[in-house]
C-alpha positions as CSV (number, residue, x, y, z in Angstrom):
1,M,85.3,116.0,104.3
2,T,83.2,113.5,102.4
3,V,85.2,111.0,100.3
4,P,83.6,109.7,97.1
5,D,82.9,105.9,97.2
6,W,84.8,105.0,94.0
7,P,88.3,105.5,95.3
8,I,87.5,103.4,98.4
9,L,85.9,100.6,96.3
10,A,88.6,100.7,93.7
11,G,91.3,100.7,96.4
12,F,89.7,97.7,98.1
13,A,89.3,95.8,94.9
14,L,92.9,96.4,93.8
15,V,94.3,95.5,97.2
16,S,92.1,92.4,97.4
17,L,93.4,91.2,94.0
18,L,97.0,91.9,94.8
19,I,96.6,90.1,98.1
20,L,95.0,87.1,96.4
21,W,97.9,87.0,93.9
22,A,100.5,87.1,96.7
23,M,98.8,84.3,98.7
24,A,98.3,82.1,95.6
25,S,101.9,82.5,94.6
26,D,103.2,81.9,98.1
27,I,101.1,78.7,98.4
28,G,102.2,77.5,94.9
29,S,105.8,78.3,94.9
30,Y,106.8,79.8,98.3
31,T,107.6,83.1,96.5
32,I,105.8,86.4,96.3
33,P,106.5,88.4,93.1
34,N,108.0,91.8,93.6
35,R,105.2,93.1,91.3
36,V,102.7,92.4,94.0
37,S,104.5,94.5,96.7
38,L,105.3,97.2,94.2
39,G,101.7,97.3,93.0
40,L,100.4,97.6,96.6
41,A,102.8,100.4,97.3
42,A,102.0,102.3,94.1
43,A,98.3,101.8,94.6
44,F,98.7,103.2,98.1
45,V,100.4,106.4,96.7
46,A,97.5,106.9,94.3
47,Y,94.9,106.2,97.0
48,A,96.5,108.4,99.5
49,A,96.7,111.3,97.0
50,L,93.0,111.0,96.4
51,V,91.6,110.1,99.8
52,R,93.9,110.8,102.7
53,P,96.8,113.1,102.2
54,S,97.2,114.0,105.9
55,G,99.0,111.7,108.2
56,L,101.1,110.1,105.5
57,A,104.4,110.7,107.1
58,W,103.5,108.6,110.1
59,D,102.1,105.8,108.0
60,V,105.2,105.7,105.8
61,G,107.4,105.8,108.8
62,I,105.6,102.9,110.5
63,A,105.8,100.9,107.2
64,A,109.5,101.6,107.1
65,I,109.9,100.2,110.6
66,V,107.8,97.1,109.7
67,F,110.0,96.6,106.7
68,A,113.2,97.0,108.8
69,A,111.9,94.5,111.3
70,G,111.1,92.2,108.5
71,I,114.7,92.5,107.2
72,G,115.8,91.4,110.7
73,L,113.5,88.4,110.5
74,F,114.8,87.6,107.0
75,A,118.4,87.7,108.3
76,A,117.4,85.3,111.1
77,G,116.0,82.9,108.6
78,L,112.4,83.3,109.9
79,F,110.9,85.2,107.0
80,G,111.3,85.0,103.2
81,G,112.2,88.1,101.2
82,G,108.8,88.2,99.6
83,D,107.2,88.2,103.1
84,V,109.2,91.1,104.1
85,K,108.3,93.2,101.1
86,L,104.6,92.2,101.4
87,A,104.5,93.1,105.1
88,G,106.0,96.6,104.3
89,A,103.6,97.2,101.5
90,L,100.6,96.1,103.5
91,A,101.8,98.3,106.4
92,L,101.3,101.3,104.2
93,W,97.6,100.4,103.8
94,V,97.2,99.6,107.5
95,G,98.6,102.8,108.7
96,S,100.1,103.8,112.0
97,A,96.9,103.9,114.0
98,R,96.0,100.2,113.4
99,M,99.5,98.6,113.1
100,M,99.4,96.7,116.3
101,D,96.0,95.3,115.4
102,F,97.4,94.1,112.1
103,L,100.5,92.6,113.6
104,L,98.5,90.7,116.2
105,L,96.0,89.5,113.6
106,T,98.9,88.4,111.4
107,A,100.5,86.5,114.3
108,L,97.1,84.8,115.2
109,V,96.5,83.8,111.6
110,G,100.1,82.6,111.2
111,G,99.7,80.5,114.4
112,G,96.5,79.1,113.0
113,L,98.3,78.1,109.8
114,A,101.1,76.5,111.8
115,A,98.6,74.6,113.9
116,A,96.8,73.4,110.8
117,K,100.1,72.2,109.3
118,L,101.0,70.4,112.5
119,A,97.5,68.7,112.6
120,A,97.9,67.6,109.0
121,R,101.4,66.2,109.8
122,W,100.0,64.3,112.8
123,Y,97.1,63.0,110.7
124,R,99.4,61.8,107.9
125,K,101.7,60.1,110.5
126,R,98.7,58.3,112.1
127,R,97.6,57.0,108.7
128,G,101.0,55.5,108.2
129,G,102.3,58.1,105.7
130,Q,105.3,60.3,105.9
131,A,104.8,63.0,108.5
132,G,107.2,65.5,106.8
133,S,108.6,68.4,108.7
134,V,107.0,71.6,109.8
135,N,109.3,74.6,109.9
136,A,109.3,78.2,108.7
137,D,110.2,77.1,105.2
138,D,107.1,74.9,105.0
139,L,104.7,77.7,106.0
140,P,103.8,80.3,103.4
141,Y,103.6,83.2,105.7
142,G,102.4,85.5,102.9
143,V,99.1,83.8,103.4
144,A,98.9,85.0,107.0
145,L,100.0,88.5,106.0
146,G,97.4,88.4,103.2
147,I,94.5,87.2,105.3
148,A,95.3,89.8,108.0
149,G,95.7,92.6,105.4
150,W,92.5,91.7,103.7
151,L,90.5,91.4,107.0
152,H,91.9,94.7,108.1
153,S,90.9,96.3,104.8
154,L,87.3,95.0,105.3
155,W,87.2,96.4,108.8
156,R,88.7,99.7,107.8
157,W,86.7,100.5,104.7
158,F,83.4,98.8,105.4
């Protein structure tokens, strides 16, 4: 089956804009608007109806598992509520076949962000300023999710 290019390009553009919105919001206020996650989920439904109707049950099931795991991380105080919703919505786009790649990439990007925060803290302390603290509350993990989701979209569609 040949898929027209416009749904793929439109899907990629919309997902990219929503991811950028989520990352900017998380950096600015440590919140991710519900509209972003709902937009990603709604766009996925439209995209899936046009492009890939088969295999949806697996993808939705895996996304539900990611969301449930995120709720556990939220309950443990490791994730914010917006991060949980964003992870679940991005999981729809990633699909079941590439979920482990996405989770590994998210962890690597998140580790890189944490290392950058620690390096900035060390640098400020060496310069005589306040070091501040580095904990989960200081790390906008929506950025790691967004970068991993966007890179996955690039690899998947192009």
